[in-house]
py3Dmol code that shows the C-alpha trace and the ligand (Angstrom):
import py3Dmol

protein = """\
ATOM      1  CA  UNK A   1      51.026-242.807  42.130  1.00  0.00           C
ATOM      2  CA  UNK A   2      51.874-246.485  41.419  1.00  0.00           C
ATOM      3  CA  UNK A   3      55.110-248.002  42.696  1.00  0.00           C
ATOM      4  CA  UNK A   4      57.986-248.290  40.241  1.00  0.00           C
ATOM      5  CA  UNK A   5      58.237-251.610  38.343  1.00  0.00           C
ATOM      6  CA  UNK A   6      62.053-251.491  38.629  1.00  0.00           C
ATOM      7  CA  UNK A   7      63.922-250.115  41.614  1.00  0.00           C
ATOM      8  CA  UNK A   8      67.730-250.132  41.398  1.00  0.00           C
ATOM      9  CA  UNK A   9      69.696-249.282  44.561  1.00  0.00           C
ATOM     10  CA  UNK A  10      73.425-248.736  44.965  1.00  0.00           C
ATOM     11  CA  UNK A  11      74.254-251.216  42.218  1.00  0.00           C
ATOM     12  CA  UNK A  12      77.939-252.098  41.910  1.00  0.00           C
ATOM     13  CA  UNK A  13      79.621-254.483  39.472  1.00  0.00           C
ATOM     14  CA  UNK A  14      83.322-255.086  39.651  1.00  0.00           C
ATOM     15  CA  UNK A  15      85.247-257.248  37.192  1.00  0.00           C
ATOM     16  CA  UNK A  16      88.645-258.681  37.867  1.00  0.00           C
ATOM     17  CA  UNK A  17      91.004-257.878  34.997  1.00  0.00           C
ATOM     18  CA  UNK A  18      94.238-259.107  36.631  1.00  0.00           C
ATOM     19  CA  UNK A  19      97.055-260.781  34.715  1.00  0.00           C
ATOM     20  CA  UNK A  20      97.362-264.581  35.223  1.00  0.00           C
ATOM     21  CA  UNK A  21      98.568-265.502  38.748  1.00  0.00           C
ATOM     22  CA  UNK A  22     102.056-266.636  37.608  1.00  0.00           C
ATOM     23  CA  UNK A  23     102.678-263.357  35.713  1.00  0.00           C
ATOM     24  CA  UNK A  24     101.539-261.391  38.732  1.00  0.00           C
ATOM     25  CA  UNK A  25     103.889-263.318  41.005  1.00  0.00           C
ATOM     26  CA  UNK A  26     106.887-262.878  38.645  1.00  0.00           C
ATOM     27  CA  UNK A  27     106.193-259.248  37.917  1.00  0.00           C
ATOM     28  CA  UNK A  28     105.096-258.392  41.475  1.00  0.00           C
ATOM     29  CA  UNK A  29     101.796-256.866  40.306  1.00  0.00           C
ATOM     30  CA  UNK A  30      98.682-256.738  42.443  1.00  0.00           C
ATOM     31  CA  UNK A  31      95.266-257.968  41.315  1.00  0.00           C
ATOM     32  CA  UNK A  32      93.309-255.416  39.329  1.00  0.00           C
ATOM     33  CA  UNK A  33      89.625-254.647  39.312  1.00  0.00           C
ATOM     34  CA  UNK A  34      87.560-252.454  37.160  1.00  0.00           C
ATOM     35  CA  UNK A  35      84.406-250.808  38.667  1.00  0.00           C
ATOM     36  CA  UNK A  36      82.113-251.102  35.645  1.00  0.00           C
ATOM     37  CA  UNK A  37      79.113-249.956  37.658  1.00  0.00           C
ATOM     38  CA  UNK A  38      79.795-247.929  40.744  1.00  0.00           C
ATOM     39  CA  UNK A  39      76.840-247.205  43.017  1.00  0.00           C
ATOM     40  CA  UNK A  40      73.970-246.634  40.533  1.00  0.00           C
ATOM     41  CA  UNK A  41      70.388-246.071  41.777  1.00  0.00           C
ATOM     42  CA  UNK A  42      67.286-245.317  39.727  1.00  0.00           C
ATOM     43  CA  UNK A  43      63.572-246.184  39.392  1.00  0.00           C
ATOM     44  CA  UNK A  44      61.588-246.996  36.253  1.00  0.00           C
ATOM     45  CA  UNK A  45      57.882-246.386  36.384  1.00  0.00           C
ATOM     46  CA  UNK A  46      55.463-248.913  34.819  1.00  0.00           C
ATOM     47  CA  UNK A  47      54.765-248.215  31.141  1.00  0.00           C
ATOM     48  CA  UNK A  48      57.640-245.696  30.971  1.00  0.00           C
ATOM     49  CA  UNK A  49      61.017-245.591  29.319  1.00  0.00           C
ATOM     50  CA  UNK A  50      64.232-244.683  31.185  1.00  0.00           C
ATOM     51  CA  UNK A  51      67.055-244.109  28.768  1.00  0.00           C
ATOM     52  CA  UNK A  52      70.720-244.516  30.004  1.00  0.00           C
ATOM     53  CA  UNK A  53      73.165-242.523  27.950  1.00  0.00           C
ATOM     54  CA  UNK A  54      76.855-242.058  27.921  1.00  0.00           C
ATOM     55  CA  UNK A  55      79.990-242.657  25.923  1.00  0.00           C
ATOM     56  CA  UNK A  56      81.118-246.231  25.338  1.00  0.00           C
ATOM     57  CA  UNK A  57      82.668-247.885  28.364  1.00  0.00           C
ATOM     58  CA  UNK A  58      80.531-245.885  30.852  1.00  0.00           C
ATOM     59  CA  UNK A  59      78.865-248.980  32.176  1.00  0.00           C
ATOM     60  CA  UNK A  60      75.363-248.698  30.701  1.00  0.00           C
ATOM     61  CA  UNK A  61      75.397-252.088  28.990  1.00  0.00           C
ATOM     62  CA  UNK A  62      76.646-253.678  32.281  1.00  0.00           C
ATOM     63  CA  UNK A  63      73.645-252.109  34.033  1.00  0.00           C
ATOM     64  CA  UNK A  64      71.362-253.673  31.298  1.00  0.00           C
ATOM     65  CA  UNK A  65      72.872-257.128  31.845  1.00  0.00           C
ATOM     66  CA  UNK A  66      72.585-256.790  35.614  1.00  0.00           C
ATOM     67  CA  UNK A  67      68.935-256.020  35.341  1.00  0.00           C
ATOM     68  CA  UNK A  68      68.044-259.126  33.420  1.00  0.00           C
ATOM     69  CA  UNK A  69      70.296-261.424  35.385  1.00  0.00           C
ATOM     70  CA  UNK A  70      73.062-262.002  32.911  1.00  0.00           C
ATOM     71  CA  UNK A  71      75.486-260.648  35.536  1.00  0.00           C
ATOM     72  CA  UNK A  72      75.222-260.925  39.328  1.00  0.00           C
ATOM     73  CA  UNK A  73      75.823-257.674  41.193  1.00  0.00           C
ATOM     74  CA  UNK A  74      78.930-257.227  43.340  1.00  0.00           C
ATOM     75  CA  UNK A  75      76.753-255.092  45.643  1.00  0.00           C
ATOM     76  CA  UNK A  76      73.313-253.451  45.605  1.00  0.00           C
ATOM     77  CA  UNK A  77      69.861-254.616  44.702  1.00  0.00           C
ATOM     78  CA  UNK A  78      67.509-254.724  41.727  1.00  0.00           C
ATOM     79  CA  UNK A  79      63.844-254.958  42.734  1.00  0.00           C
ATOM     80  CA  UNK A  80      61.364-255.948  40.022  1.00  0.00           C
ATOM     81  CA  UNK A  81      57.659-255.494  40.967  1.00  0.00           C
ATOM     82  CA  UNK A  82      58.679-255.655  44.670  1.00  0.00           C
ATOM     83  CA  UNK A  83      60.801-258.827  44.245  1.00  0.00           C
ATOM     84  CA  UNK A  84      64.504-258.976  44.954  1.00  0.00           C
ATOM     85  CA  UNK A  85      65.432-259.956  41.371  1.00  0.00           C
ATOM     86  CA  UNK A  86      68.835-261.522  42.050  1.00  0.00           C
ATOM     87  CA  UNK A  87      67.463-263.634  44.958  1.00  0.00           C
ATOM     88  CA  UNK A  88      64.724-264.895  42.586  1.00  0.00           C
ATOM     89  CA  UNK A  89      67.281-265.552  39.755  1.00  0.00           C
ATOM     90  CA  UNK A  90      69.109-267.911  42.177  1.00  0.00           C
ATOM     91  CA  UNK A  91      65.935-269.763  43.067  1.00  0.00           C
ATOM     92  CA  UNK A  92      63.544-272.206  41.314  1.00  0.00           C
ATOM     93  CA  UNK A  93      61.360-269.210  40.620  1.00  0.00           C
ATOM     94  CA  UNK A  94      63.948-267.770  38.158  1.00  0.00           C
ATOM     95  CA  UNK A  95      62.271-269.050  35.064  1.00  0.00           C
ATOM     96  CA  UNK A  96      58.990-267.255  35.813  1.00  0.00           C
ATOM     97  CA  UNK A  97      60.836-263.951  36.486  1.00  0.00           C
ATOM     98  CA  UNK A  98      62.911-264.306  33.251  1.00  0.00           C
ATOM     99  CA  UNK A  99      59.688-264.663  31.327  1.00  0.00           C
ATOM    100  CA  UNK A 100      58.562-261.288  32.574  1.00  0.00           C
ATOM    101  CA  UNK A 101      61.754-259.464  31.421  1.00  0.00           C
ATOM    102  CA  UNK A 102      63.458-259.817  28.032  1.00  0.00           C
ATOM    103  CA  UNK A 103      66.436-258.206  26.334  1.00  0.00           C
ATOM    104  CA  UNK A 104      66.975-256.891  22.810  1.00  0.00           C
ATOM    105  CA  UNK A 105      70.550-256.681  21.723  1.00  0.00           C
ATOM    106  CA  UNK A 106      72.364-254.175  19.557  1.00  0.00           C
ATOM    107  CA  UNK A 107      73.283-256.372  16.631  1.00  0.00           C
ATOM    108  CA  UNK A 108      70.450-258.279  15.034  1.00  0.00           C
ATOM    109  CA  UNK A 109      72.999-259.824  12.608  1.00  0.00           C
ATOM    110  CA  UNK A 110      74.742-261.563  15.499  1.00  0.00           C
ATOM    111  CA  UNK A 111      71.787-262.272  17.803  1.00  0.00           C
ATOM    112  CA  UNK A 112      69.766-264.402  15.291  1.00  0.00           C
ATOM    113  CA  UNK A 113      70.948-267.919  14.597  1.00  0.00           C
ATOM    114  CA  UNK A 114      71.595-267.870  10.759  1.00  0.00           C
ATOM    115  CA  UNK A 115      70.845-271.576  10.442  1.00  0.00           C
ATOM    116  CA  UNK A 116      67.337-271.428  11.964  1.00  0.00           C
ATOM    117  CA  UNK A 117      64.142-270.377  10.199  1.00  0.00           C
ATOM    118  CA  UNK A 118      62.349-267.373  11.654  1.00  0.00           C
ATOM    119  CA  UNK A 119      59.712-269.675  12.914  1.00  0.00           C
ATOM    120  CA  UNK A 120      62.087-271.547  15.199  1.00  0.00           C
ATOM    121  CA  UNK A 121      63.843-268.329  16.262  1.00  0.00           C
ATOM    122  CA  UNK A 122      60.598-266.686  17.430  1.00  0.00           C
ATOM    123  CA  UNK A 123      59.209-269.975  18.759  1.00  0.00           C
ATOM    124  CA  UNK A 124      62.210-270.805  20.893  1.00  0.00           C
ATOM    125  CA  UNK A 125      61.068-268.860  24.046  1.00  0.00           C
ATOM    126  CA  UNK A 126      57.585-270.172  23.532  1.00  0.00           C
ATOM    127  CA  UNK A 127      58.904-273.783  23.629  1.00  0.00           C
ATOM    128  CA  UNK A 128      61.462-273.102  26.380  1.00  0.00           C
ATOM    129  CA  UNK A 129      58.844-271.773  28.721  1.00  0.00           C
ATOM    130  CA  UNK A 130      56.250-274.299  27.551  1.00  0.00           C
ATOM    131  CA  UNK A 131      53.800-271.525  26.631  1.00  0.00           C
ATOM    132  CA  UNK A 132      52.270-273.016  23.561  1.00  0.00           C
ATOM    133  CA  UNK A 133      51.717-276.708  22.697  1.00  0.00           C
ATOM    134  CA  UNK A 134      51.588-278.201  19.303  1.00  0.00           C
ATOM    135  CA  UNK A 135      53.028-277.187  15.904  1.00  0.00           C
ATOM    136  CA  UNK A 136      49.872-275.498  14.602  1.00  0.00           C
ATOM    137  CA  UNK A 137      49.474-273.400  17.700  1.00  0.00           C
ATOM    138  CA  UNK A 138      53.148-272.449  17.671  1.00  0.00           C
ATOM    139  CA  UNK A 139      52.871-271.351  13.933  1.00  0.00           C
ATOM    140  CA  UNK A 140      49.800-269.300  14.709  1.00  0.00           C
ATOM    141  CA  UNK A 141      51.374-267.610  17.685  1.00  0.00           C
ATOM    142  CA  UNK A 142      54.584-266.841  15.695  1.00  0.00           C
ATOM    143  CA  UNK A 143      52.495-265.422  12.951  1.00  0.00           C
ATOM    144  CA  UNK A 144      50.723-263.100  15.368  1.00  0.00           C
ATOM    145  CA  UNK A 145      54.049-261.977  16.862  1.00  0.00           C
ATOM    146  CA  UNK A 146      55.509-261.287  13.382  1.00  0.00           C
ATOM    147  CA  UNK A 147      52.447-259.211  12.523  1.00  0.00           C
ATOM    148  CA  UNK A 148      52.763-257.239  15.708  1.00  0.00           C
ATOM    149  CA  UNK A 149      56.109-255.894  14.450  1.00  0.00           C
ATOM    150  CA  UNK A 150      54.940-255.237  10.873  1.00  0.00           C
ATOM    151  CA  UNK A 151      56.183-258.526   9.320  1.00  0.00           C
ATOM    152  CA  UNK A 152      54.045-261.135   7.509  1.00  0.00           C
ATOM    153  CA  UNK A 153      53.190-264.601   9.048  1.00  0.00           C
ATOM    154  CA  UNK A 154      54.711-266.102   5.774  1.00  0.00           C
ATOM    155  CA  UNK A 155      58.108-264.646   6.801  1.00  0.00           C
ATOM    156  CA  UNK A 156      58.316-267.430   9.378  1.00  0.00           C
ATOM    157  CA  UNK A 157      59.466-269.770   6.703  1.00  0.00           C
ATOM    158  CA  UNK A 158      62.503-267.679   5.766  1.00  0.00           C
ATOM    159  CA  UNK A 159      66.035-267.477   7.120  1.00  0.00           C
ATOM    160  CA  UNK A 160      67.487-264.279   8.739  1.00  0.00           C
ATOM    161  CA  UNK A 161      69.835-263.566   5.771  1.00  0.00           C
ATOM    162  CA  UNK A 162      66.761-262.987   3.618  1.00  0.00           C
ATOM    163  CA  UNK A 163      65.899-259.865   5.653  1.00  0.00           C
ATOM    164  CA  UNK A 164      67.290-256.288   5.929  1.00  0.00           C
ATOM    165  CA  UNK A 165      68.890-255.095   9.162  1.00  0.00           C
ATOM    166  CA  UNK A 166      65.647-253.271  10.316  1.00  0.00           C
ATOM    167  CA  UNK A 167      63.606-256.430   9.610  1.00  0.00           C
ATOM    168  CA  UNK A 168      65.998-258.538  11.511  1.00  0.00           C
ATOM    169  CA  UNK A 169      65.698-256.260  14.544  1.00  0.00           C
ATOM    170  CA  UNK A 170      61.896-256.607  14.181  1.00  0.00           C
ATOM    171  CA  UNK A 171      62.346-260.350  14.392  1.00  0.00           C
ATOM    172  CA  UNK A 172      64.404-259.937  17.592  1.00  0.00           C
ATOM    173  CA  UNK A 173      61.594-257.820  19.002  1.00  0.00           C
ATOM    174  CA  UNK A 174      59.004-260.434  18.067  1.00  0.00           C
ATOM    175  CA  UNK A 175      61.073-263.074  19.763  1.00  0.00           C
ATOM    176  CA  UNK A 176      61.461-260.924  22.899  1.00  0.00           C
ATOM    177  CA  UNK A 177      57.630-260.404  23.004  1.00  0.00           C
ATOM    178  CA  UNK A 178      56.959-264.138  22.778  1.00  0.00           C
ATOM    179  CA  UNK A 179      56.815-264.590  26.567  1.00  0.00           C
ATOM    180  CA  UNK A 180      54.547-261.506  26.949  1.00  0.00           C
ATOM    181  CA  UNK A 181      57.130-259.680  29.145  1.00  0.00           C
ATOM    182  CA  UNK A 182      56.298-256.511  31.033  1.00  0.00           C
ATOM    183  CA  UNK A 183      59.859-255.198  30.884  1.00  0.00           C
ATOM    184  CA  UNK A 184      62.264-254.901  27.929  1.00  0.00           C
ATOM    185  CA  UNK A 185      65.899-253.987  28.261  1.00  0.00           C
ATOM    186  CA  UNK A 186      67.039-252.615  24.929  1.00  0.00           C
ATOM    187  CA  UNK A 187      70.735-252.322  24.516  1.00  0.00           C
ATOM    188  CA  UNK A 188      71.447-249.921  21.613  1.00  0.00           C
ATOM    189  CA  UNK A 189      68.655-251.589  19.616  1.00  0.00           C
ATOM    190  CA  UNK A 190      68.953-249.284  16.587  1.00  0.00           C
ATOM    191  CA  UNK A 191      72.665-248.303  16.548  1.00  0.00           C
ATOM    192  CA  UNK A 192      73.650-251.039  14.061  1.00  0.00           C
ATOM    193  CA  UNK A 193      70.912-249.849  11.646  1.00  0.00           C
ATOM    194  CA  UNK A 194      70.888-247.341   8.873  1.00  0.00           C
ATOM    195  CA  UNK A 195      69.535-243.981  10.087  1.00  0.00           C
ATOM    196  CA  UNK A 196      66.610-244.348   7.601  1.00  0.00           C
ATOM    197  CA  UNK A 197      65.342-247.495   9.309  1.00  0.00           C
ATOM    198  CA  UNK A 198      66.108-246.469  12.876  1.00  0.00           C
ATOM    199  CA  UNK A 199      62.939-244.372  13.089  1.00  0.00           C
ATOM    200  CA  UNK A 200      60.756-247.260  11.862  1.00  0.00           C
ATOM    201  CA  UNK A 201      62.047-249.618  14.519  1.00  0.00           C
ATOM    202  CA  UNK A 202      61.729-246.926  17.231  1.00  0.00           C
ATOM    203  CA  UNK A 203      58.125-246.234  16.168  1.00  0.00           C
ATOM    204  CA  UNK A 204      57.347-249.982  16.338  1.00  0.00           C
ATOM    205  CA  UNK A 205      58.755-250.070  19.854  1.00  0.00           C
ATOM    206  CA  UNK A 206      56.730-247.009  20.929  1.00  0.00           C
ATOM    207  CA  UNK A 207      53.538-248.513  19.497  1.00  0.00           C
ATOM    208  CA  UNK A 208      54.095-251.794  21.257  1.00  0.00           C
ATOM    209  CA  UNK A 209      54.695-249.898  24.489  1.00  0.00           C
ATOM    210  CA  UNK A 210      51.432-248.036  24.154  1.00  0.00           C
ATOM    211  CA  UNK A 211      49.409-251.183  23.264  1.00  0.00           C
ATOM    212  CA  UNK A 212      50.954-253.499  25.797  1.00  0.00           C
ATOM    213  CA  UNK A 213      51.846-251.122  28.636  1.00  0.00           C
ATOM    214  CA  UNK A 214      55.596-252.201  28.340  1.00  0.00           C
ATOM    215  CA  UNK A 215      58.249-250.714  30.463  1.00  0.00           C
ATOM    216  CA  UNK A 216      61.666-250.074  28.821  1.00  0.00           C
ATOM    217  CA  UNK A 217      65.205-249.594  29.833  1.00  0.00           C
ATOM    218  CA  UNK A 218      66.723-248.068  26.771  1.00  0.00           C
ATOM    219  CA  UNK A 219      70.470-247.952  26.451  1.00  0.00           C
ATOM    220  CA  UNK A 220      71.990-245.554  23.907  1.00  0.00           C
ATOM    221  CA  UNK A 221      74.912-243.294  23.177  1.00  0.00           C
ATOM    222  CA  UNK A 222      72.761-241.276  20.835  1.00  0.00           C
ATOM    223  CA  UNK A 223      70.823-238.400  22.465  1.00  0.00           C
ATOM    224  CA  UNK A 224      68.780-237.727  19.328  1.00  0.00           C
ATOM    225  CA  UNK A 225      67.369-241.320  19.638  1.00  0.00           C
ATOM    226  CA  UNK A 226      66.894-240.919  23.348  1.00  0.00           C
ATOM    227  CA  UNK A 227      64.853-237.742  22.790  1.00  0.00           C
ATOM    228  CA  UNK A 228      62.524-239.754  20.548  1.00  0.00           C
ATOM    229  CA  UNK A 229      61.858-242.595  22.953  1.00  0.00           C
ATOM    230  CA  UNK A 230      62.515-241.692  26.609  1.00  0.00           C
ATOM    231  CA  UNK A 231      60.346-240.378  29.436  1.00  0.00           C
ATOM    232  CA  UNK A 232      63.295-239.991  31.767  1.00  0.00           C
ATOM    233  CA  UNK A 233      67.042-239.927  31.042  1.00  0.00           C
ATOM    234  CA  UNK A 234      69.996-241.051  33.175  1.00  0.00           C
ATOM    235  CA  UNK A 235      73.437-239.824  32.132  1.00  0.00           C
ATOM    236  CA  UNK A 236      76.357-242.192  33.043  1.00  0.00           C
ATOM    237  CA  UNK A 237      79.977-241.417  33.245  1.00  0.00           C
ATOM    238  CA  UNK A 238      82.611-244.013  34.258  1.00  0.00           C
ATOM    239  CA  UNK A 239      80.150-246.293  36.039  1.00  0.00           C
ATOM    240  CA  UNK A 240      78.313-243.536  37.846  1.00  0.00           C
ATOM    241  CA  UNK A 241      74.949-241.837  37.211  1.00  0.00           C
ATOM    242  CA  UNK A 242      75.745-238.074  37.105  1.00  0.00           C
ATOM    243  CA  UNK A 243      72.301-236.829  36.248  1.00  0.00           C
ATOM    244  CA  UNK A 244      68.751-238.328  36.163  1.00  0.00           C
ATOM    245  CA  UNK A 245      65.927-236.117  34.982  1.00  0.00           C
ATOM    246  CA  UNK A 246      62.678-236.166  33.130  1.00  0.00           C
ATOM    247  CA  UNK A 247      63.440-235.963  29.360  1.00  0.00           C
ATOM    248  CA  UNK A 248      61.974-232.489  28.753  1.00  0.00           C
ATOM    249  CA  UNK A 249      63.872-231.071  31.779  1.00  0.00           C
ATOM    250  CA  UNK A 250      67.142-232.650  30.744  1.00  0.00           C
ATOM    251  CA  UNK A 251      66.948-231.338  27.193  1.00  0.00           C
ATOM    252  CA  UNK A 252      65.705-227.909  28.147  1.00  0.00           C
ATOM    253  CA  UNK A 253      67.947-227.259  31.175  1.00  0.00           C
ATOM    254  CA  UNK A 254      70.930-229.673  31.299  1.00  0.00           C
ATOM    255  CA  UNK A 255      72.742-229.006  34.552  1.00  0.00           C
ATOM    256  CA  UNK A 256      75.641-231.418  34.850  1.00  0.00           C
ATOM    257  CA  UNK A 257      78.701-230.253  32.821  1.00  0.00           C
ATOM    258  CA  UNK A 258      78.943-233.677  31.121  1.00  0.00           C
ATOM    259  CA  UNK A 259      75.229-233.649  30.105  1.00  0.00           C
ATOM    260  CA  UNK A 260      75.878-230.180  28.701  1.00  0.00           C
ATOM    261  CA  UNK A 261      78.892-231.457  26.756  1.00  0.00           C
ATOM    262  CA  UNK A 262      76.876-234.303  25.246  1.00  0.00           C
ATOM    263  CA  UNK A 263      73.995-232.029  24.282  1.00  0.00           C
ATOM    264  CA  UNK A 264      76.320-229.400  22.782  1.00  0.00           C
ATOM    265  CA  UNK A 265      77.528-232.121  20.379  1.00  0.00           C
ATOM    266  CA  UNK A 266      74.151-232.941  18.917  1.00  0.00           C
ATOM    267  CA  UNK A 267      73.721-231.380  15.417  1.00  0.00           C
ATOM    268  CA  UNK A 268      71.196-228.512  15.556  1.00  0.00           C
ATOM    269  CA  UNK A 269      68.445-229.562  13.212  1.00  0.00           C
ATOM    270  CA  UNK A 270      66.213-226.611  14.157  1.00  0.00           C
ATOM    271  CA  UNK A 271      68.899-224.258  12.730  1.00  0.00           C
ATOM    272  CA  UNK A 272      68.600-222.051  15.749  1.00  0.00           C
ATOM    273  CA  UNK A 273      72.119-220.658  15.244  1.00  0.00           C
ATOM    274  CA  UNK A 274      73.563-222.659  18.119  1.00  0.00           C
ATOM    275  CA  UNK A 275      77.009-223.844  17.229  1.00  0.00           C
ATOM    276  CA  UNK A 276      77.803-227.553  17.630  1.00  0.00           C
ATOM    277  CA  UNK A 277      80.791-228.339  19.920  1.00  0.00           C
ATOM    278  CA  UNK A 278      82.289-231.812  19.535  1.00  0.00           C
ATOM    279  CA  UNK A 279      82.593-233.749  22.771  1.00  0.00           C
ATOM    280  CA  UNK A 280      85.915-232.654  24.352  1.00  0.00           C
ATOM    281  CA  UNK A 281      88.597-235.008  25.688  1.00  0.00           C
ATOM    282  CA  UNK A 282      88.512-238.714  26.219  1.00  0.00           C
ATOM    283  CA  UNK A 283      87.034-241.057  28.828  1.00  0.00           C
ATOM    284  CA  UNK A 284      89.793-241.846  31.330  1.00  0.00           C
ATOM    285  CA  UNK A 285      91.148-245.352  31.770  1.00  0.00           C
ATOM    286  CA  UNK A 286      88.539-247.080  34.032  1.00  0.00           C
ATOM    287  CA  UNK A 287      91.388-249.128  35.600  1.00  0.00           C
ATOM    288  CA  UNK A 288      92.736-245.895  37.000  1.00  0.00           C
ATOM    289  CA  UNK A 289      89.889-243.458  37.350  1.00  0.00           C
ATOM    290  CA  UNK A 290      90.582-239.869  38.364  1.00  0.00           C
ATOM    291  CA  UNK A 291      90.182-238.983  42.071  1.00  0.00           C
ATOM    292  CA  UNK A 292      87.178-237.028  43.394  1.00  0.00           C
ATOM    293  CA  UNK A 293      84.740-236.363  40.542  1.00  0.00           C
ATOM    294  CA  UNK A 294      85.869-238.656  37.786  1.00  0.00           C
ATOM    295  CA  UNK A 295      84.791-236.053  35.132  1.00  0.00           C
ATOM    296  CA  UNK A 296      87.156-233.351  36.563  1.00  0.00           C
ATOM    297  CA  UNK A 297      89.946-233.727  33.939  1.00  0.00           C
ATOM    298  CA  UNK A 298      87.368-232.798  31.193  1.00  0.00           C
ATOM    299  CA  UNK A 299      85.356-230.317  33.166  1.00  0.00           C
ATOM    300  CA  UNK A 300      85.567-226.564  32.568  1.00  0.00           C
ATOM    301  CA  UNK A 301      84.102-225.891  36.088  1.00  0.00           C
ATOM    302  CA  UNK A 302      86.426-228.175  38.036  1.00  0.00           C
ATOM    303  CA  UNK A 303      88.068-226.799  41.210  1.00  0.00           C
ATOM    304  CA  UNK A 304      90.150-228.161  44.059  1.00  0.00           C
ATOM    305  CA  UNK A 305      87.155-229.831  45.812  1.00  0.00           C
ATOM    306  CA  UNK A 306      86.268-231.635  42.506  1.00  0.00           C
ATOM    307  CA  UNK A 307      89.733-233.118  42.395  1.00  0.00           C
ATOM    308  CA  UNK A 308      89.597-234.607  45.873  1.00  0.00           C
ATOM    309  CA  UNK A 309      85.901-235.216  46.857  1.00  0.00           C
ATOM    310  CA  UNK A 310      83.469-237.427  45.081  1.00  0.00           C
ATOM    311  CA  UNK A 311      80.196-235.503  44.602  1.00  0.00           C
ATOM    312  CA  UNK A 312      77.088-237.096  46.142  1.00  0.00           C
ATOM    313  CA  UNK A 313      73.825-237.255  44.341  1.00  0.00           C
ATOM    314  CA  UNK A 314      71.484-234.424  45.280  1.00  0.00           C
ATOM    315  CA  UNK A 315      67.733-234.230  44.640  1.00  0.00           C
ATOM    316  CA  UNK A 316      66.997-230.801  43.036  1.00  0.00           C
ATOM    317  CA  UNK A 317      63.723-229.648  41.516  1.00  0.00           C
ATOM    318  CA  UNK A 318      62.671-233.207  40.522  1.00  0.00           C
ATOM    319  CA  UNK A 319      66.106-234.180  39.111  1.00  0.00           C
ATOM    320  CA  UNK A 320      69.024-236.030  40.722  1.00  0.00           C
ATOM    321  CA  UNK A 321      72.514-234.705  40.090  1.00  0.00           C
ATOM    322  CA  UNK A 322      76.035-235.335  41.324  1.00  0.00           C
ATOM    323  CA  UNK A 323      78.091-232.188  40.819  1.00  0.00           C
ATOM    324  CA  UNK A 324      79.788-229.765  43.299  1.00  0.00           C
ATOM    325  CA  UNK A 325      79.399-226.771  41.053  1.00  0.00           C
ATOM    326  CA  UNK A 326      75.574-227.253  40.909  1.00  0.00           C
ATOM    327  CA  UNK A 327      75.516-227.807  44.656  1.00  0.00           C
ATOM    328  CA  UNK A 328      77.493-224.632  45.264  1.00  0.00           C
ATOM    329  CA  UNK A 329      75.405-222.606  42.800  1.00  0.00           C
ATOM    330  CA  UNK A 330      78.547-222.006  40.547  1.00  0.00           C
ATOM    331  CA  UNK A 331      76.524-223.199  37.448  1.00  0.00           C
TER     332      UNK A 331
END
"""
ligand_1 = """\
8
SF4
Fe 82.792 -230.585 37.053
Fe 83.320 -230.526 39.686
Fe 80.816 -230.907 38.762
Fe 82.669 -232.762 38.521
S 81.827 -232.049 40.494
S 81.190 -232.105 36.979
S 84.465 -231.638 38.095
S 82.059 -229.083 38.553
"""
view = py3Dmol.view(width=600, height=400)
view.addModel(protein, "pdb")
view.setStyle({"model": 0}, {"cartoon": {"style": "trace"}})
view.addModel(ligand_1, "xyz")
view.setStyle({"model": 1}, {"stick": {}})
view.zoomTo()
view.show()
């Protein structure tokens, strides 16, 4: 079996959220930190999609930004094709590594410069990395990229406001593909789109993956979308990965109580008679996370151990899970 393209180990990202120094001195308050990502480890195999899911504020978008070098980790490592990515990002070889990984953002309305023509938007990475020389060659390459996402080469002459939301996201994908990356980090790429166009964009992404052997990290809060695109799924809660499993296993036999809660909230389109249960409770304040298992205030299986001891991740039948009740055989 080939080595994973991406190996993340014990990744931690802490942000300081303290009040200004003078206020702290006057009010006698300590510095405050939030653990946005707290010891996350996972692998992504070449040509596959790992989806990270969880409610907003669980740290999944911070993981995405750590992977492409938009943030530096507080601790832990990201290895990309065997390279220590953050060491490379700090070296003259950073540009070559950035070329191999690109990011697609949630909001195509905000991520495309409204004053630029599509030609210049898609050509920007080509020019920045010196990949294509001469106007005719750039136009030809941009035309190919637009065609690869189902747009016409003539669309290069238009401005972003002349396109629908789904088309704008296709332009973002074309731009991301310009450097011929191997790895795409997709942060909620369809959640700003109408449901009717989400499937079109997801299908284009799947086709591109098949044709080009792309590897994806796909961030989403929507398990129905994840079911459509992922090979493996990681469930995050308050900065930690609580369950990582192959997609079929996770949807057929969710083990972690949080995974079960998220799955129970999905509408049952197969009309199997299962009743839909809305997600219970709220994510605690990450500035003051609960002791022990941070899910315990919302967990129907919590006991005394859960309130005091943080569960370690266990490997179990090909999945990884952090839950005392699963370890003890209570669920
Ligand atoms: Fe629930 Fe305890 Fe498992 Fe946390 S460790 S999910 S509180 S059973």
